[in-house]
C-alpha positions as CSV (number, residue, x, y, z in Angstrom):
1,M,129.8,-125.9,-140.8
2,S,127.5,-123.4,-139.6
3,T,125.0,-123.6,-136.6
4,V,122.1,-121.6,-136.0
5,L,122.0,-119.8,-132.4
6,P,118.6,-120.0,-130.6
7,L,118.5,-116.7,-129.6
8,S,115.7,-114.2,-128.5
9,F,115.4,-110.6,-127.3
10,K,115.5,-110.0,-123.6
11,A,112.8,-108.4,-122.2
12,E,112.1,-104.9,-124.0
13,R,115.6,-104.8,-126.0
14,R,115.7,-104.7,-129.6
15,Y,119.0,-106.3,-130.0
16,L,120.4,-109.9,-129.2
17,H,122.0,-109.3,-125.7
18,G,125.7,-110.4,-125.0
19,S,124.6,-112.6,-121.9
20,D,122.4,-114.9,-124.4
21,F,125.1,-115.4,-126.9
22,F,127.4,-116.4,-123.9
23,Q,125.0,-119.0,-122.7
24,V,123.9,-120.5,-126.3
25,L,127.8,-120.4,-127.2
26,S,128.5,-122.4,-124.0
27,D,126.0,-125.0,-124.6
28,W,127.2,-125.2,-128.4
29,A,130.8,-125.8,-127.1
30,V,130.1,-128.7,-124.6
31,S,128.0,-130.4,-127.7
32,E,130.9,-129.6,-130.3
33,Y,134.1,-129.9,-128.3
34,G,133.2,-132.3,-125.2
35,S,132.4,-131.8,-121.6
36,E,135.2,-129.8,-120.5
37,A,134.9,-127.6,-123.2
38,Y,134.3,-123.6,-122.2
39,L,134.2,-120.1,-124.0
40,S,137.2,-118.5,-122.9
41,R,137.1,-115.5,-125.5
42,L,133.9,-113.4,-126.9
43,S,134.2,-110.2,-128.5
44,F,131.6,-108.4,-130.2
45,R,132.0,-105.8,-133.1
46,R,128.4,-104.5,-133.2
47,L,125.0,-105.4,-132.2
48,A,122.8,-107.9,-134.0
49,R,119.3,-107.5,-134.5
50,N,118.5,-110.9,-136.5
51,C,119.1,-114.3,-136.2
52,C,122.8,-115.4,-136.1
53,L,124.7,-118.3,-137.0
54,V,128.2,-119.6,-135.1
55,V,130.7,-120.7,-137.8
56,L,134.3,-122.0,-137.9
57,E,135.5,-120.2,-140.8
58,K,135.8,-116.3,-141.0
59,S,133.4,-115.0,-143.2
60,S,132.4,-111.2,-144.9
61,A,133.2,-108.4,-142.6
62,D,130.0,-107.0,-143.3
63,L,128.1,-110.0,-141.9
64,L,130.4,-110.3,-138.9
65,V,129.0,-109.5,-135.4
66,G,131.7,-111.2,-133.2
67,E,134.3,-114.0,-133.0
68,G,135.5,-115.9,-130.0
69,E,137.5,-118.7,-128.9
70,V,136.6,-122.4,-127.3
71,T,139.0,-123.7,-124.7
72,S,139.1,-127.5,-124.7
73,A,140.8,-130.7,-124.4
74,Q,141.7,-130.1,-128.3
75,G,143.5,-126.8,-127.4
76,R,142.2,-123.7,-128.5
77,S,139.6,-123.4,-131.4
78,P,138.3,-120.1,-132.8
79,F,134.7,-119.5,-133.9
80,W,132.7,-116.4,-135.9
81,L,129.4,-114.8,-135.5
82,I,127.5,-114.0,-138.5
83,E,124.0,-112.4,-138.7
84,T,121.7,-113.3,-141.3
85,D,118.7,-111.7,-142.3
86,K,116.3,-113.7,-140.6
87,P,114.4,-111.8,-138.0
88,V,114.1,-112.9,-134.1
89,T,110.6,-113.6,-133.6
90,E,111.2,-114.6,-130.1
91,R,111.2,-112.6,-126.5
92,C,111.6,-113.7,-123.0
93,P,111.0,-111.7,-119.8
94,F,114.0,-110.6,-118.0
95,E,114.2,-108.6,-114.6
96,E,117.6,-107.1,-114.5
97,T,117.4,-105.7,-111.0
98,G,116.9,-109.0,-109.3
99,I,120.4,-109.9,-110.7
100,T,122.0,-107.1,-108.6
101,A,120.0,-107.3,-105.6
102,G,122.2,-107.1,-102.6
103,M,125.4,-105.7,-104.4
104,V,127.7,-103.7,-102.5
105,L,129.3,-100.8,-104.5
106,R,132.6,-99.0,-103.5
107,E,133.0,-96.5,-105.7
108,K,136.5,-94.9,-104.6
109,E,137.9,-98.4,-104.8
110,R,136.0,-99.1,-108.2
111,V,134.6,-102.6,-106.9
112,A,131.1,-104.1,-107.0
113,E,130.7,-107.0,-105.0
114,L,128.0,-109.7,-104.9
115,S,127.7,-112.3,-102.3
116,E,124.2,-114.2,-103.0
117,I,123.6,-116.2,-106.3
118,N,121.1,-114.4,-108.2
119,G,121.2,-115.7,-111.3
120,N,123.2,-117.6,-113.9
121,A,127.0,-116.7,-114.0
122,I,127.2,-114.6,-117.1
123,D,124.1,-112.3,-116.0
124,E,125.8,-111.9,-112.7
125,V,129.1,-110.6,-114.0
126,I,127.5,-108.6,-117.1
127,F,125.1,-106.7,-114.7
128,L,127.3,-106.3,-111.9
129,T,130.0,-104.8,-114.3
130,K,127.1,-102.7,-115.9
131,Q,126.2,-101.1,-112.3
132,L,129.8,-100.5,-111.8
133,N,130.5,-98.7,-114.9
134,Y,127.5,-96.6,-114.5
135,A,128.5,-95.6,-111.0
136,I,131.9,-94.6,-112.1
137,S,130.7,-92.9,-115.1
138,P,127.0,-91.9,-115.1
139,E,127.0,-89.4,-117.7
140,V,127.8,-91.2,-121.2
141,D,126.5,-90.3,-124.7
142,G,124.9,-93.9,-124.8
143,N,124.8,-96.8,-123.1
144,W,127.5,-99.3,-121.2
145,L,127.6,-102.2,-122.9
146,F,129.4,-105.6,-122.9
147,G,131.8,-105.6,-125.7
148,Q,134.4,-108.5,-124.8
149,L,134.9,-111.3,-122.3
150,Q,138.1,-113.4,-121.7
151,L,138.3,-116.0,-119.2
152,E,141.3,-118.1,-117.9
153,M,138.8,-120.7,-116.7
154,P,135.1,-121.5,-116.8
155,L,132.4,-119.3,-114.9
156,Q,131.7,-121.5,-112.2
157,R,131.3,-119.6,-108.9
158,A,130.8,-122.4,-106.8
159,G,129.1,-120.5,-104.0
160,R,132.0,-117.9,-103.7
161,P,131.6,-114.2,-103.6
162,L,131.6,-112.2,-107.2
163,R,133.8,-109.4,-107.2
164,I,134.2,-107.0,-110.2
165,V,137.3,-104.6,-110.4
166,M,137.7,-101.4,-112.9
167,R,140.9,-101.9,-113.9
168,S,141.0,-99.1,-116.4
169,L,138.4,-96.5,-117.5
170,L,139.5,-94.8,-121.2
171,A,137.5,-91.4,-121.7
172,N,134.7,-92.5,-120.2
173,R,133.8,-94.5,-123.1
174,F,136.0,-97.8,-122.8
175,S,136.5,-100.0,-119.2
176,V,138.7,-103.0,-118.4
177,N,137.1,-104.7,-115.2
178,D,139.0,-108.1,-113.4
179,I,136.3,-110.6,-112.6
180,Y,137.1,-112.6,-109.4
181,Y,135.4,-115.3,-107.8
182,G,136.7,-115.0,-104.0
183,D,140.4,-114.2,-104.4
184,Q,140.8,-116.2,-107.7
185,R,140.9,-113.9,-110.8
186,V,138.7,-115.8,-113.3
187,G,139.3,-113.0,-116.3
188,N,138.1,-109.8,-117.4
189,I,135.2,-108.3,-119.2
190,R,135.3,-105.2,-121.2
191,F,132.6,-102.7,-121.5
192,I,132.0,-100.0,-124.4
193,V,129.7,-97.0,-124.6
194,G,127.2,-97.4,-127.7
195,K,123.9,-96.7,-128.9
196,P,121.4,-99.6,-129.1
């Protein structure tokens, strides 16, 4: 079984953005596994520039963009992301700076916080983490990119402040960052330096 993911390029990017994958896969998870289902893991192996499919059986490694897992009442269900040769034709506007407006950065503590709700949950997590990574390690050979997300519960902020805490930074190329809503740890997000 395979499902075409309705993805478009975000703003001027020439690759499909991880936050858009998260959104469409979250919708797919609910339609496939029920209203309580959520994306508990999403991991990218490389950037995708063409239309992608979600499949339930592992496929050829050269087509593989990423993989993940849905948690639902039925348990944990793995999936894989496959890139096709069909070009992406849609582009959607996006203003990144509005997402992080009001953010407080505490570089010595390696913490970024956001009290206001400025967008959807995954955009807030990704762009706050991106700003934190650039604040702590600004001189990188490429760009800080979203590489992996592991969640212990759904991303449901419910008015609580969002806090990203950098747990580790390896060779200024790979970071592990914990995600908190208020004092509750929700999961972690990993960033890697790459060249889009």
